[in-house]
N, C-alpha and C positions, 0 to 999 in steps of 0.2 A: 630518587627525585620524588618531591610531593607534586602530584598531578590533579589537577581539577577537571572534571568532565561536566560540561553544561547540557544537561539532558539525560533522561533516561530510558529512552526508547530503545529500538533495534540496534542503532548505530551507537549509542552511548553506552549500552549494557554489554555490546560486542567488544568494543574498545576498552572497557573496565576490565572484562574477563581476561582478555589478550596481555594486559600489561599488571595484572594484579600480582604476578609473582615476581615482577622486577622492580616495581615503584609502589609507593604509598598513594593509593587512589582514593579519591573523595568524589561521589558522584551527586550532583545537584540537580534536583527535579522540582519544576514549579508546581506540578500536580500534587494531588494527594497518593497516588499510586504510581508504580513503574510501568513501563510498557509502551508509553507514547499511544500510537494508535493501534496497538495490540491491545483488545478489550475482551477478555473471556470471563464471562458470567460464571459465577461461583468459585472464580479464581482470584485476579486482582479487581474484579468488579463483583461487588455485592449486589445480589438481586433476590428480593424477598418473595417475588412471583414466580420464581422459578425453583422447580423440584431441586434440592441440594445435590441429588445424585447426578445431573444433566449438567454439561458444560457446553456451552455456545459461545460462539465468537461475533462479537458485534464490531468488527474492525476487520483486522488482517486475516485471512482464512486459509487460502491455499496457495502451493507453491509449484512452478514448473519444476519436473523432474530433471529434465535434460538440459536446462539453460540456467540453473542455479547451482553451480558446482561449489562455490564456498559456503553458501548456505548449507549444502548437503554434508560438506565436510565438518562444519562446525556442529551439526545434529549428530554426527559421528561420534565427534569427540566429547560430547555432552551426554552420549548414550541417550538420545532422545527417539522415541518410537515414531516411525513414519508409516504411513499407510497409504496406498493408491486409492484416488478417489474419481470416480468418473466425473465428466464436467460436459453437462450437455446445456443446450441453448435453444431459446424460441425469441421471435420477435413479433411484437404485437403491434399494429398499426392502427391509427386512428379511425380509419375507414372499416374497421372490424376484421381484415385479412390478418392473418398469421402465418408464419413460416416457422418451421422444424429445422434445427441442425440434424447432421446426418446421425450423431449419438441419440437425439430426442426420437428422431424416426424409429429407429432400433429398440430402444426400450421403451417407447411412449405409444407405440401404435398396438391396437389390440389384435390386428390380424394383418394377413399379407397384403389385402386388398387396401387397406389404409396405409401401409406402407408404400405401395406403389403410387397412390394418389400424391401422398406428401412429398415422395421422392420428385415426382413431375414438377410438383409446385416450386420445389427448390432448384430444379436444374437450372434456370437462368440466372439465380442467384450465386450457385456454385460456378457457374461460366464466368460471370462476373469477378468473382474472387480470384478463380485461377487466372484470369487475365491481369489482375493486380499481381498476383506471386510472380508471373512471368515477366512483367513490368520491372519489380524489383530485383529479379534475377538478372537482368541486365542494365541496371541503373547503379552507377558507382555510388556507394555510402556518402562520399564526400560532398556528392550534388545535394545532399540532404541538408548540409548546414545552411543556417540563414534562412530556412523556409518553414512555413507550419505545415500542418499535415494535409490542408485544404489545397494546398498547391498540388498534391498527388492524387489527393481523393476527391472525387464527385460527389453526388447526391443520389446515387444509385440506393436501393434497398442494402445490397452487400456493404457499400461505403458507409451508410449510416449505422449498419450493425457494427462494423469494425471500429467506428467511432464511439459508439457506445460503450465498446470494450475499453477504450480508453478511460472513458468516463467512470466506468467501474473501477479500473485498475489503478487510476490515479486520483481517485475521489475528487473529482472535478465537475462541476455543473455543465452538461452538454453544451450550452450556449458557448462555453468557453473552448471547447475542444478543437474547433477549426482554427485556431491560433496556437494549438500545441505542437512543440517543436518537432519537425520531422525527422531529425537525428536520433531522437529517442523514441517517438511513437512507432515509426515504420518498422525498424528492427524487431520491436516487440511483435506487432501485427503480422509480421513476415513468418515468425516462428511459433505464434500461438494459433495454429489451425487445428483442423479437424484429427490429426493424429498425434496432437501433443498429450504428453502425460502429466498427470497432476499429483501431488502427494499432499496429505494433511497431517498435522502434528496429533496424534493420539492423545486425547485429554486436553487439547484445546492449545492455541498457540503460546499463551503465557507458560506452558509446561517448561519451554526452554529456558526463559526467564528464571523460573524456580531452580532449574538445574544449576544456573550460574551463580544464583544467591546462595546455593548450598556449599559453594566450595570458594567464595568470595571473602577476602579477609580485609578489603577496604572498608570506608564509610560510605552510606548512604543517607543523604539528606532530602527527603520529601517536603511539600509545601515550601520549598526554599523560595523566598522573595528577595533576589538579587536586585539591588539599586543600580549597581555600576560595577564596572571591570575596567581596570587600568593596567597598563603592562609598562616596565623599564627594563634597565639592562640586568636588574637582580632577580627579576621574575615578575609574578602578577599579584595584583592585590584584588580582592573581590570584597564589595561593600555589602552587607546584607541590611534588609528593612530593621531589623532590630537592633542596629548600630555596631554589630560585630564586623570585625574585619578580619579577612582571612588572607594569609601570604602562600603562595604557590609557585613553584618554579617553572610550571607551564600549564597552560589553560588549552582545553580541547572543546571547540564547540561542536556539540553534536545536537543540535536544534534544527528546525527548520530555517532557512536563510534569512526570511523575514525577520526573525528575531535577534539576529546578530548586532546590527547598528544600534538599536536601541539600547543594548546591553553596553557596547563599548564606549567608555568616555574619553578615549584618546584616539578615536579611529582616524586612520591615515588616509589621505585623498585615495590612494589605490584600493584601500579597503571599502571606502565609499562608492567608488566606480564599481566595484565586484558585487557588490550587495543590495545596491540601491533600487535596482528594478525589481527585486522580489518582492512579493505580496503574499499574503496568506489566503488559501481558499478553505472556506468554512463551510461544513456540510453537515447535515443531520442523518444518522440512519437508525431506523426501528427494526426492533426484534418484536414479531407478533404472530398469532395463530389464525389469521383471517384469510380465507383463501377467496374470498367473494371478488377480488381483483380480476379473477379469470371468468366470472360468470357471464360475461357479455360474449364470450369466444368459444364456449362450449368444449373446454377442454379439461381433462382429467389428470394429466401427467404435467407434473411442476419441474423444471429445470434447475439446476444449480445457477444458470445466469439467463434468466428472463427479461427482456427488455422491451420497455412501453413506450411509444412514441405517444404523448398524451396529447397532442393537439396538432393542427396542421402547421403552426408556427414553428415546431420542432422541439419544443419541450420535453424531455425525456426522464425517464426514472428505470428502475431496475428491481426486481424482487428475486433474491438468491434462495433456493429451497435448501433449509440446513440440514434436514434429517441425513441425509448422505455426506453432506460436506463437513458435519460435526460428528457423525457417528453415532446417532441417536438411536437406541433399540427399537426395531420395527415392531415390538409388542406394546410401544406405547401410542396411545390413541391420537395424541395431539400432535399436529404438524407444525414445524415451526420454520418462519421465514424472516429473512434479512431484508428490509426495504428502503430505498431512497427514492425521495421525490414521488411517492405515491400516497401521501396522507390523505388525499381525498377519497380514497377507496378502502381505508382500514379503519375499522370500528374502534373508537377511542378505548372499550373494554377489552379489546383483545390484543392491546400493546402490553408487551413485558418489559422492554427495556429500550430507553432512547439513549443515544450517546452523540455528542457533537465531537467532530474531528476537524483538527486545524493541518492542512497540508501545503505545500508549495503550489502557487500559481504557476504552472509550468507555461513560459512563451518564450518566443525567440529571443527576445531581447534580455529576459533575465538569465538564461543559460550562457550568454555570451562569453562569460568570463570564467566558466568552470574549470578550464584547464589551467588558468592562471591561478585559481585557488589552489589546485592541487599542487602545481609547481612551487608555490610559495610557501607550503605547509611547514611551520618550524620559524617562520620570519617573525621577530618580536614576541617570542616564546609563545607563539598561537599557532595552534593546528585545528583543522576542520574535518569532520566526520559527518557524514549524511548521505542517504540514497539519492539527493539530487545531484551529487557529484559524479554519479555514474547513470545507471538506467532509470533510477527513480524507483524501484522496487526493493523487496526484502534482500535481494542478492545486492545491490548497490550499496544498501546500508552496512552489510556485512564486509564488502569488500573495502569500504571507505574505512572501517575499523582497521582490517588488516594493513592498509597502507600507513596509517598512523603508527600502529605498533611496529611495523617495520622501522620506521624512520626514530622510534624511541627505544630500540632494543627490546621489545616485548615478544610474545610467543607468534608463532604462525601456525596455520592450520595445514 
């Protein structure tokens, strides 16, 4: 069959890889590069301001070792090298106080006395977090449905820290996190604790897309400007801006869900119901070499996940220390960070790269029909793949591709 895949991000390229041996596959990507929110400098993103020997990710970075089974199966199949990476964290409050995670205490304190002091400061936060875990252990996950995370989380420091983790994981402004769906957010918070192990992809996340492309026999169309898609009993018609019309047997939407209805010229009432509540969340991330963001707190250890509450109203940002996350050689004097919503602290001359990301705006109403989307895959020669159909992260993107491949007789991992 001739199959069109709309979107060249993680879900689109995984689906293309799995279907490539059994079907004639064409991937349409509206951007000039593949990868979606995978942005690896000196790979799919050109960066003249960075030494060509260094690769830094300005998008997706790390992956949970024990909770991403399909991701790890795909990496094994593609012979992608993974390496365990530490993930420490600190939270910085507008009143000048800051708290270190257990990992940051172990690695970032100069002596035993400082470790004791920081541990005592952290004790009430750890107690609050353990209470959260205990509550989750005795709560039926079905009760999460229809509720935002704010229904289960208060406004304690530990709750704010957890909500900032969701801000980071799902690339959404902090002010939107209170309405984040509990059925997606709480399981993630429940298993992303102090003992969670994390992996990075050696050479940058785009390395695995390169592995896919090296063995891909289908067609890739970047800078694709699709004007509309229509379906009928004989297949799918794709109209391009240059007046070209392409016919396929099937179409797979591997885009963010907010992009589906604008592309469909013949959306059914059911499709409108499933996708109308989805909107895009647009954020900007910055790779920089400016450590002055820490100067008011008197710290010299930078974590892989440092979160900042910028003011008393709750505006927040984060700074991720990339040297360990991206495997930068310790012999290099420059230190690299990835920041969001901390532009007021970063000197413009120390900015290396800026990327704009479009991700789904997760809320209770938007995810209401996710299962219906999965259940009707194949209806009207149309399929859907995307992280939003599962837990919203890379594991979900790959799992969704596997589900579509199963329906269309493609490979399995």
